[in-house]
N, C-alpha and C positions, 0 to 999 in steps of 0.2 A: 321740274319739277323741286323744284327747291329746299334744301333741309332743314329740319324742326334745330328753330337759333339752343335750346339746349342744348341737344345732340349733339354738334356741330361744334359747342365749346367742348366737348367731353374730348370732342376727338383731338384736340388737338393737346390733351396739357399732358407737359411728358409725365411719365415715373418713375421716379427717385429709388432708385437700391441703397437699400445700406449696409453692408457688408461689417462682420464681426471677426475681427481676424484675433487669434492667442494670443499675440502679442503685448492688445492693451491688457489683456488680465492680469500678465506676471508681473507691467506695470504696477496694475494696481497691489501686488503682493509683495510686490518689492517696497513701499512705500508703508506696510503697515508691519514690517520687521527694521525698519529704520525708528517707525516714533517709538515700538518697545523697547529698539533698543537708546534711544534717548531718558526715558523716562528710567532705565538701568543703571545709566548713567549719572540720572539726577537721586535715587536714592542712595545711592553710593558716595556720592558726596555729601548729602545731607551727613549718611554715619560717617565717614570722615572729618565732618563741623562735629559732630556729638562728642567722635572720641578726643579730637586738638583741644575742648572744651575737658574735658572730668580731668583731664590729662595736665591744662591748666589751673583748674583746680585748687589738684590733691596737692600741686607744686607750691602755689598761695598758702595752702596750707600751713604744707613741713615749714616754706619761707618763714611766718609766722608766730609757729612756736617755738624755731630755733630763736626767734630775735627776742620772747619772752624769758625761755631760760636762760639768756641771757639778762632780761635784765629789762628788755625793751628798745634793746641798744643793736642798731643796721648790725645784722654780721660780712663780717670781710672777710674780703676772693682772700684768693690762691691757695687753700690746703687741698691737701693732695687728696683727700678721703672722699666718702661717697653723701649727701643726707642721707636721712633715712626716708623712706617714700616716696625715692628718687628714683623714673623708666629704671630697671636694670639692676638698685641697688643688691647685693648681694646677702641676704640674711643675715641682725645676727641675735638676740633671743627671741625667742620665738610669742612674746609677751602681743597682745594685741594695741591698737592705735584710733584716734581721737582727733579733733582738734582742738586749740586751746585759747582761752577766748582772747582779743587782745586786748583789753584792759583787768589786770584784778581787784581791783581797787574801783571797776568805773560804780557806782552809785547808782546808778540806773539797774544797771543788772544786778548788782545781791539785792535793792528793794525790793527785785521783781520775785525773785530767785526764796526770798523771807515770803516775799507776801503768799506767794503759791504753798507754799506749805504749809502755812499759818489755815490755807483755805482747803487743807486735805487734799491736796493735791499731789503725788509724786509719791516722797517716805511720807506725804500728813506731817502733825502737828514736832514742833521741838518740846522734847523732852523737856523737864524743865528739874533740876540738878537740886539737888539737898544744900549743897554746902559752895562756897565759889576759892576754895582754898583745900588740897587735897596734901594728906601726905605719908598716912598711914597706912599700912597694907588693907587694912578693909576699909581707906574707903576710897583707893583704886581696883578692890574689888567689889567694890559698889559702880562705882567708872567700867567696869570693862563688862559689868553686868546696860546699861543703860547705852553701850554702843554695837552692844553684841543685838539689841532689841531695834538699831539705827538698822541695822547690814540687813536683818532680818526682814525688815519693812524693803529694801530698794533688789531684797532676794538673793543676798552674797552672801547668806552664812554660815556654806559654806565654803569660805574662801576667808573668811577672819576668824585671827587665834587670837587670844590675848593672854601675856604669862606674865603678875605683879611678883618686879623682882626688887631690892635694895634701893636703887636706882628711879626703878615709879612702877609705869606701864607699859609691858612690852606691847603693842597692837601692830597686828604681823595680815597686811593682807595680801597675798598672793594667788597665783593663778590656780585654776586645777586642771581637770582635763577635759570637763567640758563648763569653762565661765576660762578666761580671758580678761589683766585688768588693762593692759591698752593692748594697740594692733600690735599685730602680726614686725616685728623687728621698730617699733618708733614709738615716740614719747607720745601718740596721741591717746588719749584713752577712752577707751568705753563707752556707752550711754549709761551702761547701768553704775560704774567705777562716780562718769560726774556726779552722777544724784548721792551716789553715797558721798566725797567728797565733801558735798556741799551739804548736805544736810549736816554732816560731823561741825561744819560750821558753823553752828550758832551755838554748839555743849561745849564748844571752846572756847564761843566768849562769854561764857558762863561763869568761867572759871581762871583762876589767875595762872596756874600749875600752864607753863613754857613747853614744849617741846622742838624733840629733833626730827624733821624726814630725810628719811634712807631711803638712798634704789638700788633696787637690787636686780642683777639679772642671770640668767644662767652661761654655762661655759660654753657652749655655741660660741665659737669666732666667727669674726667676718674676713672676708675674703682678703681683703689689702690689709698690710701690714704695717704699713710707711707708717711713722712720728705721725703726720697731721689729717692719717684717716680716722673717719670714726669710728667709735669703737664700744667696750662695751661699758669703757668706761663715760666716755662724752655719755653714752643710751641711759645711764644708773642715773646719769646727773639731771638728764635733762628731764624725766618721767620724775622726779623728786622735785623740779620746780616748779613739773605741769604738779602735778595732789598741790603744791602750797596757792597755785594761782585759785582753784577748786574751794582750796576751804577758804581760800580770804571772798569772793565770789560767793558763796554762803553764810558769811558775816561775820568771820571771825578774826582777828587784829591783828595787821601784823609786829607788833609785836609779842603776841604768840609766837612767832618761829624763833627757835634759839640760832639753831644753825640747819640748813639742807644741806643734805650730800650724796653723791655719788660710792657705790663698792663696787664696782662691777660683778665681779661673780672670786669678788677674792673672802666672805663669806657665807656659804653653801649652806643650807638648809638640811639636805640629806648628800657630805662627805661624799659618798658613795657613790651618786651620782647625779653629777654637776649638771649635769640637763635639768632632772627633774621642772615640774609644773611649779613645787613648789618653794622651789630656786626662786624664782620669778619673782618679784615682789614687792611692797614700799611697805618701809616702815615708820608708827610714828609713836615715839618714845616719851610717852609723858614722864620729865621732870617730876622730883618732888622737888619743894624751891631749893632747899641745899644742896640738893645734884648743880638744879640749877649756875647755882653760885661759885660751885667745885670752874664745872664747864666754862664758867664762864672767863673764872679767873685763870682758867687753863690759857685763854685767846690774848686777855687786857692786860694790861697793864704791873708790873707788878704794884704794889703799896704796902708793900713793906718787907725786908730783911730776917731770913731766915734760914737756914743752915741746906745747903745742897744736899752734903753728905754728914746725918748723924755724931755729932762731938767732931769734924771737922770748922779749921776759920774762916776756908771760905763761902761765906754770902751773898745774898742776892743781894743791891744794889736799894734803895726805895726810892733814889734817884739814879737814873740812868749817867747823868749827869756830873754824882760824882765819884762817882765810879771810871767814870773814861777821866775827871779829873787828876785821882788817888796815880793811875794809869801811867799818867803821861808826866808828876812830879819826879815820877817808880824810874820811867826811861830819864827824866834830862836827867836824875842824878846819877843814874849807872854811868853817864856818855861824860858826865864831871869825874868819876871818877878812873874811868881810862883816859884821859886827858890829862889828868895833872901826873910832872913826873914826881921818883920817885928819886928820893934822896941819895946820892952812893952811888945810886941805877946805870947803866955805860945808856 
């Protein structure tokens, strides 16, 4: 008797048994942790890349600031000191920092800053002064009130002191325990100090008076003491130059500045506490016209003869060549007298 066709076919089919071992399960788990480790390495690489970019940016800003502080010329290497803001640099004075623009006389930057103020942004419109030449104490007091109002708009009213002196208006922009003028140990201004300097620029553009810009630090020294090391002298000079740059960006003409200098920690406002916040400052000395001429004459070429000491016959020659010629004549006359033999002598 023959078997049904379908039943015979099912009888001849092979049975396949699949065994799932524990080894395969461990392989899948091992692959997962490798992917997680690769993700971790990628994230770590991205972190290092971000840190490197931040350090590179800070070095570029510091180099640009130093270049501008030296009048736009590239800084020559070979010094034994550290650049402020360089990683690992010991802290000097505790004033805060901010980048100095690459071109203080850039017309586009200056026009943009002035336009922002006139449109009511930032420090607001520039106050209009009543005169262009400030000479008396009353004049200087008026200028001090206007500058105090500008600093109040910038949120730095506690950082500004103005004193009327016989030489002009002494404006001190100093640190407080809450607000600094520059970033720590650097000549890079803070955002508010930059805004204040650029807001003061149009004021000085309205007057004929010249000013002196003086940088001061506290007495906290740098670790490196070699003659070529970066010091508070370098820091105070760079800060004064940075203040000038932002005043120019605000619209102040270059002819308004008579002198830019740094005094390090040699003129503290609190001699009993030379590391106090108030000693870290930028001073703007708005000179009277007479005082500006006197300061300029101190360093310029003498134009007239005057007694060095009252009652003395010694005078400063009007022309240096005349003084040199007179000295040469005296020396030649003395040499001839020595060379001529005396009659009857041995």
